[in-house]
N, CA, C, O and the ligand as a Tripos MOL2 file, in Angstrom:
@<TRIPOS>MOLECULE
protein
  205   203    52     0     0
PROTEIN
NO_CHARGES

@<TRIPOS>ATOM
      1 N         -98.8820  131.1950   14.1180 N.3       1 MET1
      2 CA        -98.5850  130.2470   13.1980 C.3       1 MET1
      3 C         -98.5400  130.9810   11.7420 C.2       1 MET1
      4 O         -99.4000  131.8260   11.4900 O.2       1 MET1
      5 N         -97.6160  130.6820   10.8650 N.am      2 TYR2
      6 CA        -97.5700  131.0870    9.6130 C.3       2 TYR2
      7 C         -97.5000  129.9360    8.6530 C.2       2 TYR2
      8 O         -97.1200  128.8080    8.9670 O.2       2 TYR2
      9 N         -97.9210  130.3320    7.3790 N.am      3 LYS3
     10 CA        -97.8350  129.2240    6.3680 C.3       3 LYS3
     11 C         -97.2550  129.8950    5.0870 C.2       3 LYS3
     12 O         -97.7310  130.9250    4.6090 O.2       3 LYS3
     13 N         -96.1730  129.2190    4.5660 N.am      4 CYS4
     14 CA        -95.5950  129.6480    3.3610 C.3       4 CYS4
     15 C         -96.4880  129.3690    2.1210 C.2       4 CYS4
     16 O         -97.0630  128.2920    1.9600 O.2       4 CYS4
     17 N         -96.5660  130.3990    1.2660 N.am      5 ILE5
     18 CA        -97.2720  130.2780    0.1270 C.3       5 ILE5
     19 C         -96.5920  129.4460   -0.9660 C.2       5 ILE5
     20 O         -97.2000  128.8110   -1.8280 O.2       5 ILE5
     21 N         -95.2220  129.5240   -0.8290 N.am      6 ASP6
     22 CA        -94.5250  128.7950   -1.9040 C.3       6 ASP6
     23 C         -94.2460  127.3940   -1.6580 C.2       6 ASP6
     24 O         -94.3430  126.6080   -2.6000 O.2       6 ASP6
     25 N         -93.8730  126.9370   -0.3750 N.am      7 CYS7
     26 CA        -93.6340  125.5900   -0.1400 C.3       7 CYS7
     27 C         -94.6300  124.9500    0.8890 C.2       7 CYS7
     28 O         -94.4920  123.7800    1.2470 O.2       7 CYS7
     29 N         -95.6410  125.7590    1.3550 N.am      8 GLN8
     30 CA        -96.6950  125.2990    2.0810 C.3       8 GLN8
     31 C         -96.2670  124.7460    3.5250 C.2       8 GLN8
     32 O         -97.0230  124.0180    4.1690 O.2       8 GLN8
     33 N         -95.1060  125.1070    3.9540 N.am      9 ALA9
     34 CA        -94.6080  124.7470    5.2100 C.3       9 ALA9
     35 C         -95.3040  125.6680    6.3050 C.2       9 ALA9
     36 O         -95.5650  126.8300    5.9950 O.2       9 ALA9
     37 N         -95.5680  125.2660    7.3810 N.am     10 GLU10
     38 CA        -96.1000  125.9700    8.5670 C.3      10 GLU10
     39 C         -95.0640  126.0770    9.6520 C.2      10 GLU10
     40 O         -94.3470  125.1270    9.9680 O.2      10 GLU10
     41 N         -95.0080  127.2700   10.2140 N.am     11 PHE11
     42 CA        -93.8200  127.4250   11.1310 C.3      11 PHE11
     43 C         -94.3670  128.5640   12.1550 C.2      11 PHE11
     44 O         -95.2440  129.3660   11.8350 O.2      11 PHE11
     45 N         -93.7740  128.5310   13.3500 N.am     12 GLU12
     46 CA        -94.1850  129.4700   14.4240 C.3      12 GLU12
     47 C         -93.8050  130.8960   14.2200 C.2      12 GLU12
     48 O         -94.5040  131.8940   14.3990 O.2      12 GLU12
     49 N         -92.4750  130.8040   13.7830 N.am     13 GLU13
     50 CA        -91.8000  132.2270   13.5740 C.3      13 GLU13
     51 C         -91.1370  132.3180   12.3790 C.2      13 GLU13
     52 O         -90.5520  131.2940   12.0260 O.2      13 GLU13
     53 N         -91.0730  133.2990   11.6450 N.am     14 PRO14
     54 CA        -90.3500  133.3630   10.5140 C.3      14 PRO14
     55 C         -88.9250  133.7150   10.8020 C.2      14 PRO14
     56 O         -88.6130  134.3100   11.8330 O.2      14 PRO14
     57 N         -88.0300  133.3360    9.8590 N.am     15 ASP15
     58 CA        -86.6440  133.7560    9.9940 C.3      15 ASP15
     59 C         -86.5170  135.2420    9.6890 C.2      15 ASP15
     60 O         -87.4170  135.8710    9.1330 O.2      15 ASP15
     61 N         -85.3350  135.7900   10.0850 N.am     16 MET16
     62 CA        -85.0480  137.2000    9.6290 C.3      16 MET16
     63 C         -83.9190  137.2700    8.8380 C.2      16 MET16
     64 O         -82.8880  136.7030    9.1980 O.2      16 MET16
     65 N         -83.9840  137.9310    7.7400 N.am     17 GLU17
     66 CA        -82.9120  138.0910    6.7200 C.3      17 GLU17
     67 C         -82.4880  139.4480    6.6790 C.2      17 GLU17
     68 O         -83.3110  140.3430    6.4890 O.2      17 GLU17
     69 N         -81.1010  139.7160    6.8630 N.am     18 ARG18
     70 CA        -80.5660  141.1230    6.8470 C.3      18 ARG18
     71 C         -80.2830  141.5090    5.3330 C.2      18 ARG18
     72 O         -79.5340  140.8040    4.6550 O.2      18 ARG18
     73 N         -80.8560  142.5680    4.8480 N.am     19 GLU19
     74 CA        -80.6770  143.0400    3.4480 C.3      19 GLU19
     75 C         -80.0280  144.3350    3.5330 C.2      19 GLU19
     76 O         -80.4950  145.2210    4.2480 O.2      19 GLU19
     77 N         -78.8980  144.5030    2.7890 N.am     20 CYS20
     78 CA        -78.2160  145.7700    2.7560 C.3      20 CYS20
     79 C         -79.1050  146.7380    1.8410 C.2      20 CYS20
     80 O         -79.4820  146.3820    0.7240 O.2      20 CYS20
     81 N         -79.4050  147.9590    2.3800 N.am     21 MET21
     82 CA        -80.2420  148.8860    1.7030 C.3      21 MET21
     83 C         -79.3360  150.0350    1.1770 C.2      21 MET21
     84 O         -79.8350  151.0590    0.7110 O.2      21 MET21
     85 N         -78.0160  149.8450    1.2610 N.am     22 GLY22
     86 CA        -77.1190  151.0350    0.8330 C.3      22 GLY22
     87 C         -76.5180  151.6750    1.9940 C.2      22 GLY22
     88 O         -76.2940  151.0170    3.0100 O.2      22 GLY22
     89 N         -76.2300  152.9670    1.9110 N.am     23 GLU23
     90 CA        -75.6490  153.6910    3.0080 C.3      23 GLU23
     91 C         -76.5040  154.7160    3.4590 C.2      23 GLU23
     92 O         -77.3130  155.2120    2.6750 O.2      23 GLU23
     93 N         -76.4170  155.1120    4.6910 N.am     24 TYR24
     94 CA        -77.2450  156.2120    5.4390 C.3      24 TYR24
     95 C         -76.2560  156.9340    6.2970 C.2      24 TYR24
     96 O         -75.7690  156.4240    7.3050 O.2      24 TYR24
     97 N         -75.9740  158.1310    5.8700 N.am     25 HIS25
     98 CA        -75.0060  158.9910    6.6560 C.3      25 HIS25
     99 C         -73.6380  158.1520    6.7760 C.2      25 HIS25
    100 O         -73.0880  158.0890    7.8750 O.2      25 HIS25
    101 N         -73.1520  157.5860    5.7910 N.am     26 GLY26
    102 CA        -71.9690  157.0240    5.7870 C.3      26 GLY26
    103 C         -71.8510  155.7470    6.4880 C.2      26 GLY26
    104 O         -70.7480  155.2180    6.6280 O.2      26 GLY26
    105 N         -72.9540  155.2100    6.9460 N.am     27 GLN27
    106 CA        -72.9150  153.9370    7.6200 C.3      27 GLN27
    107 C         -73.8550  153.0130    6.7290 C.2      27 GLN27
    108 O         -74.8640  153.4230    6.1560 O.2      27 GLN27
    109 N         -73.3780  151.7040    6.6950 N.am     28 PRO28
    110 CA        -74.1960  150.7420    5.9070 C.3      28 PRO28
    111 C         -75.5830  150.5390    6.6550 C.2      28 PRO28
    112 O         -75.6390  150.3020    7.8620 O.2      28 PRO28
    113 N         -76.7190  150.6540    5.8180 N.am     29 ALA29
    114 CA        -77.9650  150.5570    6.2800 C.3      29 ALA29
    115 C         -78.5460  149.1320    5.9810 C.2      29 ALA29
    116 O         -78.4050  148.6300    4.8660 O.2      29 ALA29
    117 N         -79.2050  148.4880    7.0020 N.am     30 TYR30
    118 CA        -79.6310  147.2760    6.7520 C.3      30 TYR30
    119 C         -81.2160  147.2770    7.0490 C.2      30 TYR30
    120 O         -81.7120  148.0200    7.8950 O.2      30 TYR30
    121 N         -81.8880  146.4580    6.3450 N.am     31 GLU31
    122 CA        -83.3090  146.1890    6.8210 C.3      31 GLU31
    123 C         -83.4880  144.7780    6.9140 C.2      31 GLU31
    124 O         -83.0080  143.9900    6.1000 O.2      31 GLU31
    125 N         -84.2330  144.4280    7.9840 N.am     32 TYR32
    126 CA        -84.5310  143.0040    8.2740 C.3      32 TYR32
    127 C         -85.8900  142.6250    7.7340 C.2      32 TYR32
    128 O         -86.8920  143.2870    8.0020 O.2      32 TYR32
    129 N         -85.9080  141.5700    6.9850 N.am     33 ARG33
    130 CA        -87.1380  141.0320    6.4080 C.3      33 ARG33
    131 C         -87.4350  139.5760    6.9070 C.2      33 ARG33
    132 O         -86.5660  138.7370    7.1430 O.2      33 ARG33
    133 N         -88.6530  139.4150    7.0190 N.am     34 ALA34
    134 CA        -89.1080  138.1340    7.5740 C.3      34 ALA34
    135 C         -89.2070  137.2490    6.2850 C.2      34 ALA34
    136 O         -89.6780  137.6850    5.2350 O.2      34 ALA34
    137 N         -88.7400  136.0010    6.4360 N.am     35 ILE35
    138 CA        -88.7660  134.9520    5.3330 C.3      35 ILE35
    139 C         -89.0100  133.6250    6.0040 C.2      35 ILE35
    140 O         -88.8030  133.3630    7.1890 O.2      35 ILE35
    141 N         -89.5240  132.7550    4.9810 N.am     36 CYS36
    142 CA        -89.7670  131.4040    5.3360 C.3      36 CYS36
    143 C         -88.5350  130.6330    5.8020 C.2      36 CYS36
    144 O         -87.5840  130.6030    5.0200 O.2      36 CYS36
    145 N         -88.4310  130.0290    6.9300 N.am     37 PRO37
    146 CA        -87.1360  129.3530    7.4610 C.3      37 PRO37
    147 C         -86.8680  128.2320    6.5510 C.2      37 PRO37
    148 O         -85.7680  127.6810    6.5880 O.2      37 PRO37
    149 N         -87.8660  127.8190    5.6660 N.am     38 LEU38
    150 CA        -87.4900  126.5250    4.9000 C.3      38 LEU38
    151 C         -86.9720  126.8400    3.5270 C.2      38 LEU38
    152 O         -85.9540  126.3280    3.0600 O.2      38 LEU38
    153 N         -87.7360  127.7170    2.9050 N.am     39 CYS39
    154 CA        -87.2080  127.9940    1.4970 C.3      39 CYS39
    155 C         -86.7630  129.4280    1.2010 C.2      39 CYS39
    156 O         -86.2490  129.7920    0.1440 O.2      39 CYS39
    157 N         -87.0500  130.2750    2.3700 N.am     40 GLY40
    158 CA        -86.3790  131.6220    2.2160 C.3      40 GLY40
    159 C         -87.4170  132.4940    1.4040 C.2      40 GLY40
    160 O         -87.0170  133.5710    0.9600 O.2      40 GLY40
    161 N         -88.6630  132.1230    1.1890 N.am     41 SER41
    162 CA        -89.5280  132.9140    0.5170 C.3      41 SER41
    163 C         -90.0290  134.0320    1.3310 C.2      41 SER41
    164 O         -90.0840  133.9180    2.5560 O.2      41 SER41
    165 N         -90.4370  135.2230    0.6600 N.am     42 TYR42
    166 CA        -91.1210  136.3360    1.3740 C.3      42 TYR42
    167 C         -92.5510  136.0110    1.3390 C.2      42 TYR42
    168 O         -93.2670  136.6890    2.0760 O.2      42 TYR42
    169 N         -93.0640  135.1670    0.6710 N.am     43 ASP43
    170 CA        -94.4630  134.9520    0.4260 C.3      43 ASP43
    171 C         -95.1720  134.0090    1.4770 C.2      43 ASP43
    172 O         -95.4500  132.8420    1.2010 O.2      43 ASP43
    173 N         -95.4250  134.5410    2.5970 N.am     44 PHE44
    174 CA        -96.0540  133.6000    3.5470 C.3      44 PHE44
    175 C         -97.2390  134.3960    4.2600 C.2      44 PHE44
    176 O         -97.2350  135.6240    4.1790 O.2      44 PHE44
    177 N         -98.1910  133.7780    4.9140 N.am     45 GLU45
    178 CA        -99.3040  134.4560    5.5210 C.3      45 GLU45
    179 C         -99.4780  133.8910    6.8200 C.2      45 GLU45
    180 O         -99.1550  132.7310    7.0750 O.2      45 GLU45
    181 N        -100.0020  134.7120    7.6860 N.am     46 GLU46
    182 CA       -100.2900  134.3620    9.0370 C.3      46 GLU46
    183 C        -101.6540  133.5480    9.0620 C.2      46 GLU46
    184 O        -102.6520  133.9370    8.4560 O.2      46 GLU46
    185 N        -101.6110  132.4710    9.7590 N.am     47 VAL47
    186 CA       -102.8030  131.6440    9.8010 C.3      47 VAL47
    187 C        -103.2040  131.3120   11.3680 C.2      47 VAL47
    188 O        -102.3880  131.2280   12.2850 O.2      47 VAL47
    189 N        -104.5190  131.1550   11.4740 N.am     48 THR48
    190 CA       -104.8560  130.8200   12.9100 C.3      48 THR48
    191 C        -105.6150  129.4510   12.9000 C.2      48 THR48
    192 O        -106.1610  129.0500   11.8720 O.2      48 THR48
    193 N        -105.6340  128.7540   14.0600 N.am     49 ASP49
    194 CA       -106.1870  127.4860   14.1390 C.3      49 ASP49
    195 C        -107.6720  127.5830   14.1640 C.2      49 ASP49
    196 O        -108.3390  126.5490   14.1280 O.2      49 ASP49
    197 N        -108.2260  128.7310   14.2230 N.am     50 GLY50
    198 CA       -109.5930  128.8040   14.2660 C.3      50 GLY50
    199 C        -110.2580  128.5550   15.6640 C.2      50 GLY50
    200 O        -111.2810  129.1710   15.9630 O.2      50 GLY50
    201 N        -109.7800  127.8060   16.3780 N.am     51 ASP51
    202 CA       -110.1740  127.4580   17.8170 C.3      51 ASP51
    203 C        -111.6220  126.9950   17.7780 C.2      51 ASP51
    204 O        -112.1890  126.6530   18.8160 O.2      51 ASP51
    205 ZN        -91.4200  128.3030    2.2100 Zn       52 ZN52
@<TRIPOS>BOND
     1     1     2 1
     2     2     3 1
     3     3     4 2
     4     3     5 am
     5     5     6 1
     6     6     7 1
     7     7     8 2
     8     7     9 am
     9     9    10 1
    10    10    11 1
    11    11    12 2
    12    11    13 am
    13    13    14 1
    14    14    15 1
    15    15    16 2
    16    15    17 am
    17    17    18 1
    18    18    19 1
    19    19    20 2
    20    19    21 am
    21    21    22 1
    22    22    23 1
    23    23    24 2
    24    23    25 am
    25    25    26 1
    26    26    27 1
    27    27    28 2
    28    27    29 am
    29    29    30 1
    30    30    31 1
    31    31    32 2
    32    31    33 am
    33    33    34 1
    34    34    35 1
    35    35    36 2
    36    35    37 am
    37    37    38 1
    38    38    39 1
    39    39    40 2
    40    39    41 am
    41    41    42 1
    42    42    43 1
    43    43    44 2
    44    43    45 am
    45    45    46 1
    46    46    47 1
    47    47    48 2
    48    47    49 am
    49    49    50 1
    50    50    51 1
    51    51    52 2
    52    51    53 am
    53    53    54 1
    54    54    55 1
    55    55    56 2
    56    55    57 am
    57    57    58 1
    58    58    59 1
    59    59    60 2
    60    59    61 am
    61    61    62 1
    62    62    63 1
    63    63    64 2
    64    63    65 am
    65    65    66 1
    66    66    67 1
    67    67    68 2
    68    67    69 am
    69    69    70 1
    70    70    71 1
    71    71    72 2
    72    71    73 am
    73    73    74 1
    74    74    75 1
    75    75    76 2
    76    75    77 am
    77    77    78 1
    78    78    79 1
    79    79    80 2
    80    79    81 am
    81    81    82 1
    82    82    83 1
    83    83    84 2
    84    83    85 am
    85    85    86 1
    86    86    87 1
    87    87    88 2
    88    87    89 am
    89    89    90 1
    90    90    91 1
    91    91    92 2
    92    91    93 am
    93    93    94 1
    94    94    95 1
    95    95    96 2
    96    95    97 am
    97    97    98 1
    98    98    99 1
    99    99   100 2
   100    99   101 am
   101   101   102 1
   102   102   103 1
   103   103   104 2
   104   103   105 am
   105   105   106 1
   106   106   107 1
   107   107   108 2
   108   107   109 am
   109   109   110 1
   110   110   111 1
   111   111   112 2
   112   111   113 am
   113   113   114 1
   114   114   115 1
   115   115   116 2
   116   115   117 am
   117   117   118 1
   118   118   119 1
   119   119   120 2
   120   119   121 am
   121   121   122 1
   122   122   123 1
   123   123   124 2
   124   123   125 am
   125   125   126 1
   126   126   127 1
   127   127   128 2
   128   127   129 am
   129   129   130 1
   130   130   131 1
   131   131   132 2
   132   131   133 am
   133   133   134 1
   134   134   135 1
   135   135   136 2
   136   135   137 am
   137   137   138 1
   138   138   139 1
   139   139   140 2
   140   139   141 am
   141   141   142 1
   142   142   143 1
   143   143   144 2
   144   143   145 am
   145   145   146 1
   146   146   147 1
   147   147   148 2
   148   147   149 am
   149   149   150 1
   150   150   151 1
   151   151   152 2
   152   151   153 am
   153   153   154 1
   154   154   155 1
   155   155   156 2
   156   155   157 am
   157   157   158 1
   158   158   159 1
   159   159   160 2
   160   159   161 am
   161   161   162 1
   162   162   163 1
   163   163   164 2
   164   163   165 am
   165   165   166 1
   166   166   167 1
   167   167   168 2
   168   167   169 am
   169   169   170 1
   170   170   171 1
   171   171   172 2
   172   171   173 am
   173   173   174 1
   174   174   175 1
   175   175   176 2
   176   175   177 am
   177   177   178 1
   178   178   179 1
   179   179   180 2
   180   179   181 am
   181   181   182 1
   182   182   183 1
   183   183   184 2
   184   183   185 am
   185   185   186 1
   186   186   187 1
   187   187   188 2
   188   187   189 am
   189   189   190 1
   190   190   191 1
   191   191   192 2
   192   191   193 am
   193   193   194 1
   194   194   195 1
   195   195   196 2
   196   195   197 am
   197   197   198 1
   198   198   199 1
   199   199   200 2
   200   199   201 am
   201   201   202 1
   202   202   203 1
   203   203   204 2
@<TRIPOS>SUBSTRUCTURE
     1 MET1         2 RESIDUE 1 A MET
     2 TYR2         6 RESIDUE 1 A TYR
     3 LYS3        10 RESIDUE 1 A LYS
     4 CYS4        14 RESIDUE 1 A CYS
     5 ILE5        18 RESIDUE 1 A ILE
     6 ASP6        22 RESIDUE 1 A ASP
     7 CYS7        26 RESIDUE 1 A CYS
     8 GLN8        30 RESIDUE 1 A GLN
     9 ALA9        34 RESIDUE 1 A ALA
    10 GLU10       38 RESIDUE 1 A GLU
    11 PHE11       42 RESIDUE 1 A PHE
    12 GLU12       46 RESIDUE 1 A GLU
    13 GLU13       50 RESIDUE 1 A GLU
    14 PRO14       54 RESIDUE 1 A PRO
    15 ASP15       58 RESIDUE 1 A ASP
    16 MET16       62 RESIDUE 1 A MET
    17 GLU17       66 RESIDUE 1 A GLU
    18 ARG18       70 RESIDUE 1 A ARG
    19 GLU19       74 RESIDUE 1 A GLU
    20 CYS20       78 RESIDUE 1 A CYS
    21 MET21       82 RESIDUE 1 A MET
    22 GLY22       86 RESIDUE 1 A GLY
    23 GLU23       90 RESIDUE 1 A GLU
    24 TYR24       94 RESIDUE 1 A TYR
    25 HIS25       98 RESIDUE 1 A HIS
    26 GLY26      102 RESIDUE 1 A GLY
    27 GLN27      106 RESIDUE 1 A GLN
    28 PRO28      110 RESIDUE 1 A PRO
    29 ALA29      114 RESIDUE 1 A ALA
    30 TYR30      118 RESIDUE 1 A TYR
    31 GLU31      122 RESIDUE 1 A GLU
    32 TYR32      126 RESIDUE 1 A TYR
    33 ARG33      130 RESIDUE 1 A ARG
    34 ALA34      134 RESIDUE 1 A ALA
    35 ILE35      138 RESIDUE 1 A ILE
    36 CYS36      142 RESIDUE 1 A CYS
    37 PRO37      146 RESIDUE 1 A PRO
    38 LEU38      150 RESIDUE 1 A LEU
    39 CYS39      154 RESIDUE 1 A CYS
    40 GLY40      158 RESIDUE 1 A GLY
    41 SER41      162 RESIDUE 1 A SER
    42 TYR42      166 RESIDUE 1 A TYR
    43 ASP43      170 RESIDUE 1 A ASP
    44 PHE44      174 RESIDUE 1 A PHE
    45 GLU45      178 RESIDUE 1 A GLU
    46 GLU46      182 RESIDUE 1 A GLU
    47 VAL47      186 RESIDUE 1 A VAL
    48 THR48      190 RESIDUE 1 A THR
    49 ASP49      194 RESIDUE 1 A ASP
    50 GLY50      198 RESIDUE 1 A GLY
    51 ASP51      202 RESIDUE 1 A ASP
    52 ZN52       205 GROUP 0 **** ****
């Protein structure tokens, strides 16, 4: 479980956003970043139920 710091939403898995990092050996290089599926923020943290 994750919780977004920006919008306070809780979600099981973050969305992945593909970000172009320029070129690498003539090929476009991409990096995947985890984002909040609701607001697209990078600022979220993993939370546990505490059991
Ligand atoms: Zn959010």
